[in-house]
Structures are given as C-alpha cells and as structure tokens.
mmCIF file of the N, C-alpha and C atoms, coordinates in Angstrom:
data_MODEL
# 
_entry.id   MODEL 
# 
loop_
_atom_site.group_PDB 
_atom_site.id 
_atom_site.type_symbol 
_atom_site.label_atom_id 
_atom_site.label_alt_id 
_atom_site.label_comp_id 
_atom_site.label_asym_id 
_atom_site.label_entity_id 
_atom_site.label_seq_id 
_atom_site.pdbx_PDB_ins_code 
_atom_site.Cartn_x 
_atom_site.Cartn_y 
_atom_site.Cartn_z 
_atom_site.occupancy 
_atom_site.B_iso_or_equiv 
_atom_site.pdbx_formal_charge 
_atom_site.auth_seq_id 
_atom_site.auth_comp_id 
_atom_site.auth_asym_id 
_atom_site.auth_atom_id 
_atom_site.pdbx_PDB_model_num 
ATOM 1   N N  . MET A 1 1  ? 0.946   -1.201  0.081   1.00 0.00 ? 1  MET A N  1 
ATOM 2   C CA . MET A 1 1  ? -0.216  0.211   -0.103  1.00 0.00 ? 1  MET A CA 1 
ATOM 3   C C  . MET A 1 1  ? 1.241   1.064   -0.060  1.00 0.00 ? 1  MET A C  1 
ATOM 4   N N  . ASP A 1 2  ? 0.685   1.930   -0.792  1.00 0.00 ? 2  ASP A N  1 
ATOM 5   C CA . ASP A 1 2  ? 1.261   3.631   -0.321  1.00 0.00 ? 2  ASP A CA 1 
ATOM 6   C C  . ASP A 1 2  ? 1.465   3.755   1.096   1.00 0.00 ? 2  ASP A C  1 
ATOM 7   N N  . GLN A 1 3  ? 2.325   4.925   1.616   1.00 0.00 ? 3  GLN A N  1 
ATOM 8   C CA . GLN A 1 3  ? 2.057   5.941   2.076   1.00 0.00 ? 3  GLN A CA 1 
ATOM 9   C C  . GLN A 1 3  ? 1.307   7.373   2.962   1.00 0.00 ? 3  GLN A C  1 
ATOM 10  N N  . ALA A 1 4  ? 0.042   7.117   2.572   1.00 0.00 ? 4  ALA A N  1 
ATOM 11  C CA . ALA A 1 4  ? -1.012  7.601   2.835   1.00 0.00 ? 4  ALA A CA 1 
ATOM 12  C C  . ALA A 1 4  ? -1.148  8.036   4.167   1.00 0.00 ? 4  ALA A C  1 
ATOM 13  N N  . ALA A 1 5  ? -1.708  9.246   4.928   1.00 0.00 ? 5  ALA A N  1 
ATOM 14  C CA . ALA A 1 5  ? -1.859  8.957   5.980   1.00 0.00 ? 5  ALA A CA 1 
ATOM 15  C C  . ALA A 1 5  ? -2.846  8.233   6.596   1.00 0.00 ? 5  ALA A C  1 
ATOM 16  N N  . TRP A 1 6  ? -3.984  8.070   6.171   1.00 0.00 ? 6  TRP A N  1 
ATOM 17  C CA . TRP A 1 6  ? -4.985  6.789   6.733   1.00 0.00 ? 6  TRP A CA 1 
ATOM 18  C C  . TRP A 1 6  ? -4.564  5.780   6.310   1.00 0.00 ? 6  TRP A C  1 
ATOM 19  N N  . HIS A 1 7  ? -3.692  5.405   5.852   1.00 0.00 ? 7  HIS A N  1 
ATOM 20  C CA . HIS A 1 7  ? -3.396  3.785   5.187   1.00 0.00 ? 7  HIS A CA 1 
ATOM 21  C C  . HIS A 1 7  ? -2.116  3.910   6.718   1.00 0.00 ? 7  HIS A C  1 
ATOM 22  N N  . THR A 1 8  ? -1.150  4.751   6.991   1.00 0.00 ? 8  THR A N  1 
ATOM 23  C CA . THR A 1 8  ? -0.309  4.362   8.088   1.00 0.00 ? 8  THR A CA 1 
ATOM 24  C C  . THR A 1 8  ? -0.461  4.610   9.698   1.00 0.00 ? 8  THR A C  1 
ATOM 25  N N  . SER A 1 9  ? -2.026  5.154   9.754   1.00 0.00 ? 9  SER A N  1 
ATOM 26  C CA . SER A 1 9  ? -2.184  5.832   11.154  1.00 0.00 ? 9  SER A CA 1 
ATOM 27  C C  . SER A 1 9  ? -2.931  4.743   12.068  1.00 0.00 ? 9  SER A C  1 
ATOM 28  N N  . GLY A 1 10 ? -2.818  3.521   12.168  1.00 0.00 ? 10 GLY A N  1 
ATOM 29  C CA . GLY A 1 10 ? -2.896  2.432   12.731  1.00 0.00 ? 10 GLY A CA 1 
ATOM 30  C C  . GLY A 1 10 ? -4.580  2.405   12.856  1.00 0.00 ? 10 GLY A C  1 
ATOM 31  N N  . LYS A 1 11 ? -5.243  2.812   12.071  1.00 0.00 ? 11 LYS A N  1 
ATOM 32  C CA . LYS A 1 11 ? -6.258  2.539   12.234  1.00 0.00 ? 11 LYS A CA 1 
ATOM 33  C C  . LYS A 1 11 ? -6.949  1.712   11.093  1.00 0.00 ? 11 LYS A C  1 
ATOM 34  N N  . LEU A 1 12 ? -5.899  1.757   10.618  1.00 0.00 ? 12 LEU A N  1 
ATOM 35  C CA . LEU A 1 12 ? -7.048  0.381   8.905   1.00 0.00 ? 12 LEU A CA 1 
ATOM 36  C C  . LEU A 1 12 ? -6.882  -0.943  9.778   1.00 0.00 ? 12 LEU A C  1 
ATOM 37  N N  . LYS A 1 13 ? -8.040  -1.363  9.791   1.00 0.00 ? 13 LYS A N  1 
ATOM 38  C CA . LYS A 1 13 ? -7.851  -3.218  10.261  1.00 0.00 ? 13 LYS A CA 1 
ATOM 39  C C  . LYS A 1 13 ? -8.068  -4.088  9.083   1.00 0.00 ? 13 LYS A C  1 
ATOM 40  N N  . VAL A 1 14 ? -6.938  -5.013  9.407   1.00 0.00 ? 14 VAL A N  1 
ATOM 41  C CA . VAL A 1 14 ? -6.341  -6.070  7.981   1.00 0.00 ? 14 VAL A CA 1 
ATOM 42  C C  . VAL A 1 14 ? -6.816  -7.468  9.036   1.00 0.00 ? 14 VAL A C  1 
ATOM 43  N N  . ALA A 1 15 ? -7.518  -8.004  7.602   1.00 0.00 ? 15 ALA A N  1 
ATOM 44  C CA . ALA A 1 15 ? -7.544  -9.440  8.457   1.00 0.00 ? 15 ALA A CA 1 
ATOM 45  C C  . ALA A 1 15 ? -6.277  -10.252 8.583   1.00 0.00 ? 15 ALA A C  1 
ATOM 46  N N  . ASP A 1 16 ? -6.548  -11.492 9.793   1.00 0.00 ? 16 ASP A N  1 
ATOM 47  C CA . ASP A 1 16 ? -4.984  -12.068 9.839   1.00 0.00 ? 16 ASP A CA 1 
ATOM 48  C C  . ASP A 1 16 ? -4.070  -12.562 8.948   1.00 0.00 ? 16 ASP A C  1 
ATOM 49  N N  . ASN A 1 17 ? -5.417  -12.762 7.867   1.00 0.00 ? 17 ASN A N  1 
ATOM 50  C CA . ASN A 1 17 ? -4.801  -13.648 6.845   1.00 0.00 ? 17 ASN A CA 1 
ATOM 51  C C  . ASN A 1 17 ? -4.568  -12.765 5.319   1.00 0.00 ? 17 ASN A C  1 
ATOM 52  N N  . ILE A 1 18 ? -4.088  -11.622 5.548   1.00 0.00 ? 18 ILE A N  1 
ATOM 53  C CA . ILE A 1 18 ? -3.475  -9.958  4.601   1.00 0.00 ? 18 ILE A CA 1 
ATOM 54  C C  . ILE A 1 18 ? -2.451  -10.158 4.823   1.00 0.00 ? 18 ILE A C  1 
ATOM 55  N N  . THR A 1 19 ? -1.641  -10.222 4.302   1.00 0.00 ? 19 THR A N  1 
ATOM 56  C CA . THR A 1 19 ? -0.647  -9.482  4.386   1.00 0.00 ? 19 THR A CA 1 
ATOM 57  C C  . THR A 1 19 ? -0.384  -7.605  3.982   1.00 0.00 ? 19 THR A C  1 
ATOM 58  N N  . ILE A 1 20 ? 0.327   -6.888  4.306   1.00 0.00 ? 20 ILE A N  1 
ATOM 59  C CA . ILE A 1 20 ? 0.406   -5.779  4.058   1.00 0.00 ? 20 ILE A CA 1 
ATOM 60  C C  . ILE A 1 20 ? 1.946   -5.529  3.684   1.00 0.00 ? 20 ILE A C  1 
ATOM 61  N N  . VAL A 1 21 ? 1.609   -5.249  2.518   1.00 0.00 ? 21 VAL A N  1 
ATOM 62  C CA . VAL A 1 21 ? 3.388   -4.875  1.488   1.00 0.00 ? 21 VAL A CA 1 
ATOM 63  C C  . VAL A 1 21 ? 3.120   -3.162  1.090   1.00 0.00 ? 21 VAL A C  1 
ATOM 64  N N  . PRO A 1 22 ? 4.286   -2.427  2.165   1.00 0.00 ? 22 PRO A N  1 
ATOM 65  C CA . PRO A 1 22 ? 4.208   -0.670  1.945   1.00 0.00 ? 22 PRO A CA 1 
ATOM 66  C C  . PRO A 1 22 ? 4.861   -0.654  0.793   1.00 0.00 ? 22 PRO A C  1 
ATOM 67  N N  . LEU A 1 23 ? 5.026   0.716   -0.210  1.00 0.00 ? 23 LEU A N  1 
ATOM 68  C CA . LEU A 1 23 ? 5.000   0.736   -1.460  1.00 0.00 ? 23 LEU A CA 1 
ATOM 69  C C  . LEU A 1 23 ? 6.037   2.138   -0.848  1.00 0.00 ? 23 LEU A C  1 
ATOM 70  N N  . PRO A 1 24 ? 7.114   1.866   -1.628  1.00 0.00 ? 24 PRO A N  1 
ATOM 71  C CA . PRO A 1 24 ? 8.244   3.627   -1.429  1.00 0.00 ? 24 PRO A CA 1 
ATOM 72  C C  . PRO A 1 24 ? 7.705   4.310   -1.824  1.00 0.00 ? 24 PRO A C  1 
ATOM 73  N N  . PRO A 1 25 ? 7.454   5.221   -1.424  1.00 0.00 ? 25 PRO A N  1 
ATOM 74  C CA . PRO A 1 25 ? 7.331   6.812   -1.619  1.00 0.00 ? 25 PRO A CA 1 
ATOM 75  C C  . PRO A 1 25 ? 7.711   7.225   -3.215  1.00 0.00 ? 25 PRO A C  1 
ATOM 76  N N  . LYS A 1 26 ? 6.630   7.920   -3.679  1.00 0.00 ? 26 LYS A N  1 
ATOM 77  C CA . LYS A 1 26 ? 6.511   8.143   -4.755  1.00 0.00 ? 26 LYS A CA 1 
ATOM 78  C C  . LYS A 1 26 ? 6.661   7.746   -5.752  1.00 0.00 ? 26 LYS A C  1 
ATOM 79  N N  . SER A 1 27 ? 5.907   6.248   -5.925  1.00 0.00 ? 27 SER A N  1 
ATOM 80  C CA . SER A 1 27 ? 6.318   5.360   -6.729  1.00 0.00 ? 27 SER A CA 1 
ATOM 81  C C  . SER A 1 27 ? 4.913   5.064   -7.618  1.00 0.00 ? 27 SER A C  1 
ATOM 82  N N  . PRO A 1 28 ? 4.438   5.445   -7.951  1.00 0.00 ? 28 PRO A N  1 
ATOM 83  C CA . PRO A 1 28 ? 2.912   5.447   -8.732  1.00 0.00 ? 28 PRO A CA 1 
ATOM 84  C C  . PRO A 1 28 ? 3.078   4.389   -9.483  1.00 0.00 ? 28 PRO A C  1 
ATOM 85  N N  . GLU A 1 29 ? 4.162   4.306   -10.081 1.00 0.00 ? 29 GLU A N  1 
ATOM 86  C CA . GLU A 1 29 ? 3.934   2.760   -10.998 1.00 0.00 ? 29 GLU A CA 1 
ATOM 87  C C  . GLU A 1 29 ? 3.164   1.554   -10.319 1.00 0.00 ? 29 GLU A C  1 
ATOM 88  N N  . LEU A 1 30 ? 4.344   1.607   -9.161  1.00 0.00 ? 30 LEU A N  1 
ATOM 89  C CA . LEU A 1 30 ? 4.065   0.287   -8.579  1.00 0.00 ? 30 LEU A CA 1 
ATOM 90  C C  . LEU A 1 30 ? 2.261   -0.140  -7.643  1.00 0.00 ? 30 LEU A C  1 
ATOM 91  N N  . ASN A 1 31 ? 1.905   1.331   -7.803  1.00 0.00 ? 31 ASN A N  1 
ATOM 92  C CA . ASN A 1 31 ? 0.333   1.477   -7.229  1.00 0.00 ? 31 ASN A CA 1 
ATOM 93  C C  . ASN A 1 31 ? -0.973  0.968   -8.055  1.00 0.00 ? 31 ASN A C  1 
ATOM 94  N N  . LEU A 1 32 ? -1.341  -0.270  -8.365  1.00 0.00 ? 32 LEU A N  1 
ATOM 95  C CA . LEU A 1 32 ? -1.588  -0.739  -10.110 1.00 0.00 ? 32 LEU A CA 1 
ATOM 96  C C  . LEU A 1 32 ? -3.307  0.735   -9.491  1.00 0.00 ? 32 LEU A C  1 
ATOM 97  N N  . ILE A 1 33 ? -4.010  0.800   -8.743  1.00 0.00 ? 33 ILE A N  1 
ATOM 98  C CA . ILE A 1 33 ? -4.835  2.115   -9.412  1.00 0.00 ? 33 ILE A CA 1 
ATOM 99  C C  . ILE A 1 33 ? -4.370  2.818   -10.001 1.00 0.00 ? 33 ILE A C  1 
ATOM 100 N N  . GLU A 1 34 ? -3.013  3.455   -9.732  1.00 0.00 ? 34 GLU A N  1 
ATOM 101 C CA . GLU A 1 34 ? -2.970  4.809   -10.095 1.00 0.00 ? 34 GLU A CA 1 
ATOM 102 C C  . GLU A 1 34 ? -2.413  4.542   -12.071 1.00 0.00 ? 34 GLU A C  1 
ATOM 103 N N  . ASN A 1 35 ? -2.113  2.891   -12.336 1.00 0.00 ? 35 ASN A N  1 
ATOM 104 C CA . ASN A 1 35 ? -2.452  2.853   -13.494 1.00 0.00 ? 35 ASN A CA 1 
ATOM 105 C C  . ASN A 1 35 ? -4.103  3.248   -14.172 1.00 0.00 ? 35 ASN A C  1 
ATOM 106 N N  . ILE A 1 36 ? -4.684  2.918   -13.234 1.00 0.00 ? 36 ILE A N  1 
ATOM 107 C CA . ILE A 1 36 ? -5.957  2.456   -13.809 1.00 0.00 ? 36 ILE A CA 1 
ATOM 108 C C  . ILE A 1 36 ? -6.092  4.184   -14.308 1.00 0.00 ? 36 ILE A C  1 
ATOM 109 N N  . TRP A 1 37 ? -6.047  5.432   -13.038 1.00 0.00 ? 37 TRP A N  1 
ATOM 110 C CA . TRP A 1 37 ? -6.415  6.397   -13.088 1.00 0.00 ? 37 TRP A CA 1 
ATOM 111 C C  . TRP A 1 37 ? -5.623  7.652   -14.675 1.00 0.00 ? 37 TRP A C  1 
ATOM 112 N N  . HIS A 1 38 ? -4.623  6.532   -14.902 1.00 0.00 ? 38 HIS A N  1 
ATOM 113 C CA . HIS A 1 38 ? -3.704  7.301   -15.820 1.00 0.00 ? 38 HIS A CA 1 
ATOM 114 C C  . HIS A 1 38 ? -4.642  6.826   -16.740 1.00 0.00 ? 38 HIS A C  1 
ATOM 115 N N  . LEU A 1 39 ? -5.127  5.304   -17.186 1.00 0.00 ? 39 LEU A N  1 
ATOM 116 C CA . LEU A 1 39 ? -6.074  5.141   -18.370 1.00 0.00 ? 39 LEU A CA 1 
ATOM 117 C C  . LEU A 1 39 ? -7.389  6.041   -18.042 1.00 0.00 ? 39 LEU A C  1 
ATOM 118 N N  . CYS A 1 40 ? -8.104  6.233   -16.987 1.00 0.00 ? 40 CYS A N  1 
ATOM 119 C CA . CYS A 1 40 ? -8.517  7.002   -17.645 1.00 0.00 ? 40 CYS A CA 1 
ATOM 120 C C  . CYS A 1 40 ? -8.843  8.355   -18.235 1.00 0.00 ? 40 CYS A C  1 
ATOM 121 N N  . GLU A 1 41 ? -7.400  8.848   -17.497 1.00 0.00 ? 41 GLU A N  1 
ATOM 122 C CA . GLU A 1 41 ? -7.373  10.504  -18.646 1.00 0.00 ? 41 GLU A CA 1 
ATOM 123 C C  . GLU A 1 41 ? -6.345  10.213  -19.971 1.00 0.00 ? 41 GLU A C  1 
ATOM 124 N N  . ILE A 1 42 ? -6.062  8.664   -20.388 1.00 0.00 ? 42 ILE A N  1 
ATOM 125 C CA . ILE A 1 42 ? -5.726  8.981   -21.634 1.00 0.00 ? 42 ILE A CA 1 
ATOM 126 C C  . ILE A 1 42 ? -7.029  8.405   -22.490 1.00 0.00 ? 42 ILE A C  1 
ATOM 127 N N  . ILE A 1 43 ? -7.995  7.585   -22.017 1.00 0.00 ? 43 ILE A N  1 
ATOM 128 C CA . ILE A 1 43 ? -9.363  7.331   -22.517 1.00 0.00 ? 43 ILE A CA 1 
ATOM 129 C C  . ILE A 1 43 ? -10.176 8.543   -21.634 1.00 0.00 ? 43 ILE A C  1 
ATOM 130 N N  . ASP A 1 44 ? -11.017 9.010   -22.889 1.00 0.00 ? 44 ASP A N  1 
ATOM 131 C CA . ASP A 1 44 ? -11.688 10.109  -22.229 1.00 0.00 ? 44 ASP A CA 1 
ATOM 132 C C  . ASP A 1 44 ? -12.568 9.491   -21.178 1.00 0.00 ? 44 ASP A C  1 
ATOM 133 N N  . TYR A 1 45 ? -12.234 9.993   -19.909 1.00 0.00 ? 45 TYR A N  1 
ATOM 134 C CA . TYR A 1 45 ? -12.897 10.075  -18.472 1.00 0.00 ? 45 TYR A CA 1 
ATOM 135 C C  . TYR A 1 45 ? -14.201 10.281  -18.348 1.00 0.00 ? 45 TYR A C  1 
ATOM 136 N N  . GLN A 1 46 ? -15.013 10.939  -19.204 1.00 0.00 ? 46 GLN A N  1 
ATOM 137 C CA . GLN A 1 46 ? -16.270 11.144  -18.880 1.00 0.00 ? 46 GLN A CA 1 
ATOM 138 C C  . GLN A 1 46 ? -16.639 10.621  -19.590 1.00 0.00 ? 46 GLN A C  1 
ATOM 139 N N  . THR A 1 47 ? -16.620 9.637   -20.977 1.00 0.00 ? 47 THR A N  1 
ATOM 140 C CA . THR A 1 47 ? -17.407 8.866   -21.235 1.00 0.00 ? 47 THR A CA 1 
ATOM 141 C C  . THR A 1 47 ? -17.068 7.376   -20.397 1.00 0.00 ? 47 THR A C  1 
ATOM 142 N N  . GLU A 1 48 ? -15.726 7.286   -20.036 1.00 0.00 ? 48 GLU A N  1 
ATOM 143 C CA . GLU A 1 48 ? -15.372 5.555   -19.718 1.00 0.00 ? 48 GLU A CA 1 
ATOM 144 C C  . GLU A 1 48 ? -15.340 5.319   -18.249 1.00 0.00 ? 48 GLU A C  1 
ATOM 145 N N  . CYS A 1 49 ? -15.843 6.637   -17.402 1.00 0.00 ? 49 CYS A N  1 
ATOM 146 C CA . CYS A 1 49 ? -14.878 5.963   -16.117 1.00 0.00 ? 49 CYS A CA 1 
ATOM 147 C C  . CYS A 1 49 ? -15.875 6.610   -15.223 1.00 0.00 ? 49 CYS A C  1 
ATOM 148 N N  . SER A 1 50 ? -17.000 7.894   -15.226 1.00 0.00 ? 50 SER A N  1 
ATOM 149 C CA . SER A 1 50 ? -17.259 9.545   -14.166 1.00 0.00 ? 50 SER A CA 1 
ATOM 150 C C  . SER A 1 50 ? -18.868 8.153   -14.281 1.00 0.00 ? 50 SER A C  1 
ATOM 151 N N  . ASN A 1 51 ? -19.315 6.742   -15.228 1.00 0.00 ? 51 ASN A N  1 
ATOM 152 C CA . ASN A 1 51 ? -21.089 6.563   -15.203 1.00 0.00 ? 51 ASN A CA 1 
ATOM 153 C C  . ASN A 1 51 ? -20.486 5.344   -14.111 1.00 0.00 ? 51 ASN A C  1 
ATOM 154 N N  . HIS A 1 52 ? -19.676 4.582   -13.885 1.00 0.00 ? 52 HIS A N  1 
ATOM 155 C CA . HIS A 1 52 ? -19.310 3.320   -12.794 1.00 0.00 ? 52 HIS A CA 1 
ATOM 156 C C  . HIS A 1 52 ? -19.071 4.043   -11.683 1.00 0.00 ? 52 HIS A C  1 
ATOM 157 N N  . THR A 1 53 ? -19.330 2.620   -10.403 1.00 0.00 ? 53 THR A N  1 
ATOM 158 C CA . THR A 1 53 ? -20.033 2.866   -9.845  1.00 0.00 ? 53 THR A CA 1 
ATOM 159 C C  . THR A 1 53 ? -18.157 2.105   -8.833  1.00 0.00 ? 53 THR A C  1 
ATOM 160 N N  . SER A 1 54 ? -17.726 0.824   -9.364  1.00 0.00 ? 54 SER A N  1 
ATOM 161 C CA . SER A 1 54 ? -17.323 0.705   -8.985  1.00 0.00 ? 54 SER A CA 1 
ATOM 162 C C  . SER A 1 54 ? -15.462 0.241   -9.679  1.00 0.00 ? 54 SER A C  1 
ATOM 163 N N  . ILE A 1 55 ? -14.662 0.110   -9.191  1.00 0.00 ? 55 ILE A N  1 
ATOM 164 C CA . ILE A 1 55 ? -13.159 -0.062  -9.803  1.00 0.00 ? 55 ILE A CA 1 
ATOM 165 C C  . ILE A 1 55 ? -13.501 -1.234  -10.631 1.00 0.00 ? 55 ILE A C  1 
ATOM 166 N N  . LEU A 1 56 ? -14.446 -2.713  -10.453 1.00 0.00 ? 56 LEU A N  1 
ATOM 167 C CA . LEU A 1 56 ? -14.508 -3.233  -11.114 1.00 0.00 ? 56 LEU A CA 1 
ATOM 168 C C  . LEU A 1 56 ? -15.274 -2.875  -12.564 1.00 0.00 ? 56 LEU A C  1 
ATOM 169 N N  . SER A 1 57 ? -16.013 -2.246  -12.353 1.00 0.00 ? 57 SER A N  1 
ATOM 170 C CA . SER A 1 57 ? -16.861 -1.337  -13.733 1.00 0.00 ? 57 SER A CA 1 
ATOM 171 C C  . SER A 1 57 ? -15.871 -0.891  -14.332 1.00 0.00 ? 57 SER A C  1 
ATOM 172 N N  . ILE A 1 58 ? -14.830 0.046   -13.925 1.00 0.00 ? 58 ILE A N  1 
ATOM 173 C CA . ILE A 1 58 ? -14.303 0.962   -14.484 1.00 0.00 ? 58 ILE A CA 1 
ATOM 174 C C  . ILE A 1 58 ? -12.941 -0.067  -14.877 1.00 0.00 ? 58 ILE A C  1 
ATOM 175 N N  . ILE A 1 59 ? -12.551 -1.058  -14.725 1.00 0.00 ? 59 ILE A N  1 
ATOM 176 C CA . ILE A 1 59 ? -11.209 -2.171  -15.389 1.00 0.00 ? 59 ILE A CA 1 
ATOM 177 C C  . ILE A 1 59 ? -12.129 -2.519  -16.660 1.00 0.00 ? 59 ILE A C  1 
ATOM 178 N N  . THR A 1 60 ? -13.703 -2.754  -15.765 1.00 0.00 ? 60 THR A N  1 
ATOM 179 C CA . THR A 1 60 ? -13.985 -3.683  -17.785 1.00 0.00 ? 60 THR A CA 1 
ATOM 180 C C  . THR A 1 60 ? -14.211 -2.540  -19.023 1.00 0.00 ? 60 THR A C  1 
ATOM 181 N N  . ALA A 1 61 ? -14.928 -1.778  -18.313 1.00 0.00 ? 61 ALA A N  1 
ATOM 182 C CA . ALA A 1 61 ? -15.120 -0.207  -20.147 1.00 0.00 ? 61 ALA A CA 1 
ATOM 183 C C  . ALA A 1 61 ? -14.074 0.008   -20.018 1.00 0.00 ? 61 ALA A C  1 
ATOM 184 N N  . LEU A 1 62 ? -12.665 0.227   -19.032 1.00 0.00 ? 62 LEU A N  1 
ATOM 185 C CA . LEU A 1 62 ? -11.103 0.368   -19.924 1.00 0.00 ? 62 LEU A CA 1 
ATOM 186 C C  . LEU A 1 62 ? -10.467 -0.587  -20.371 1.00 0.00 ? 62 LEU A C  1 
ATOM 187 N N  . HIS A 1 63 ? -11.215 -1.767  -20.286 1.00 0.00 ? 63 HIS A N  1 
ATOM 188 C CA . HIS A 1 63 ? -10.445 -2.984  -20.999 1.00 0.00 ? 63 HIS A CA 1 
ATOM 189 C C  . HIS A 1 63 ? -11.002 -3.113  -22.121 1.00 0.00 ? 63 HIS A C  1 
ATOM 190 N N  . GLY A 1 64 ? -12.821 -2.980  -22.079 1.00 0.00 ? 64 GLY A N  1 
ATOM 191 C CA . GLY A 1 64 ? -13.504 -3.416  -23.602 1.00 0.00 ? 64 GLY A CA 1 
ATOM 192 C C  . GLY A 1 64 ? -13.070 -1.827  -24.585 1.00 0.00 ? 64 GLY A C  1 
ATOM 193 N N  . THR A 1 65 ? -12.980 -0.486  -24.217 1.00 0.00 ? 65 THR A N  1 
ATOM 194 C CA . THR A 1 65 ? -12.031 0.348   -25.101 1.00 0.00 ? 65 THR A CA 1 
ATOM 195 C C  . THR A 1 65 ? -11.049 0.643   -25.289 1.00 0.00 ? 65 THR A C  1 
ATOM 196 N N  . CYS A 1 66 ? -10.132 -0.255  -24.557 1.00 0.00 ? 66 CYS A N  1 
ATOM 197 C CA . CYS A 1 66 ? -8.931  -0.317  -25.067 1.00 0.00 ? 66 CYS A CA 1 
ATOM 198 C C  . CYS A 1 66 ? -8.111  -1.440  -26.258 1.00 0.00 ? 66 CYS A C  1 
ATOM 199 N N  . CYS A 1 67 ? -9.201  -2.959  -26.083 1.00 0.00 ? 67 CYS A N  1 
ATOM 200 C CA . CYS A 1 67 ? -9.584  -3.757  -26.739 1.00 0.00 ? 67 CYS A CA 1 
ATOM 201 C C  . CYS A 1 67 ? -9.797  -3.532  -27.773 1.00 0.00 ? 67 CYS A C  1 
ATOM 202 N N  . THR A 1 68 ? -11.233 -2.226  -28.447 1.00 0.00 ? 68 THR A N  1 
ATOM 203 C CA . THR A 1 68 ? -11.754 -1.722  -29.255 1.00 0.00 ? 68 THR A CA 1 
ATOM 204 C C  . THR A 1 68 ? -10.714 -0.896  -29.617 1.00 0.00 ? 68 THR A C  1 
ATOM 205 N N  . THR A 1 69 ? -9.483  -0.023  -29.510 1.00 0.00 ? 69 THR A N  1 
ATOM 206 C CA . THR A 1 69 ? -9.312  1.588   -29.786 1.00 0.00 ? 69 THR A CA 1 
ATOM 207 C C  . THR A 1 69 ? -7.688  0.511   -30.173 1.00 0.00 ? 69 THR A C  1 
ATOM 208 N N  . SER A 1 70 ? -7.239  -0.525  -29.757 1.00 0.00 ? 70 SER A N  1 
ATOM 209 C CA . SER A 1 70 ? -6.083  -1.489  -30.174 1.00 0.00 ? 70 SER A CA 1 
ATOM 210 C C  . SER A 1 70 ? -6.190  -2.262  -32.130 1.00 0.00 ? 70 SER A C  1 
ATOM 211 N N  . HIS A 1 71 ? -7.521  -2.452  -32.040 1.00 0.00 ? 71 HIS A N  1 
ATOM 212 C CA . HIS A 1 71 ? -7.797  -3.260  -32.731 1.00 0.00 ? 71 HIS A CA 1 
ATOM 213 C C  . HIS A 1 71 ? -8.263  -2.160  -34.323 1.00 0.00 ? 71 HIS A C  1 
ATOM 214 N N  . ARG A 1 72 ? -8.356  -0.519  -34.192 1.00 0.00 ? 72 ARG A N  1 
ATOM 215 C CA . ARG A 1 72 ? -8.867  0.595   -35.127 1.00 0.00 ? 72 ARG A CA 1 
ATOM 216 C C  . ARG A 1 72 ? -7.848  0.944   -35.720 1.00 0.00 ? 72 ARG A C  1 
ATOM 217 N N  . LYS A 1 73 ? -5.976  0.742   -35.145 1.00 0.00 ? 73 LYS A N  1 
ATOM 218 C CA . LYS A 1 73 ? -5.254  1.546   -35.974 1.00 0.00 ? 73 LYS A CA 1 
ATOM 219 C C  . LYS A 1 73 ? -5.287  0.705   -37.411 1.00 0.00 ? 73 LYS A C  1 
# 
C-alpha cells in the first residue's frame, strides 16, 4: 500500500490472513490503481469512467475500450 496517512495511521483494520506490503514513496507505477487513473486520463474519462460506481466496472469499461481502440489502427 502507499504511505498515505490514512493507510499508516494504525486505524486500518487488516484481516489476519492479509499481508500489507508497503510501497516506496513516490512510486505510482507500483500502485495498480494509479495505472487505472492514468488510463482514465488517456481514454475519455467522462465517457468511460464517470458513470461507473466500482473499480471493477471501470476496469471492465477500460478493457473493452482499450481492446476496441487497439484494433482500430
């Protein structure tokens, strides 16, 4: 996880079967969600991301758009 204050405050509850792996500071390429936000910037965010309510639906929409976009070349 990143080093955001709300992740390191000690209030984060983690199940016993989960291991938290801290990410080095300023390494967005290691934080998977940053890649999704980057794709939202590349692909029309208003169209592809703003109408979705979950990360999974955003990923699904982006995957569909990326696949159809790459075939248009």
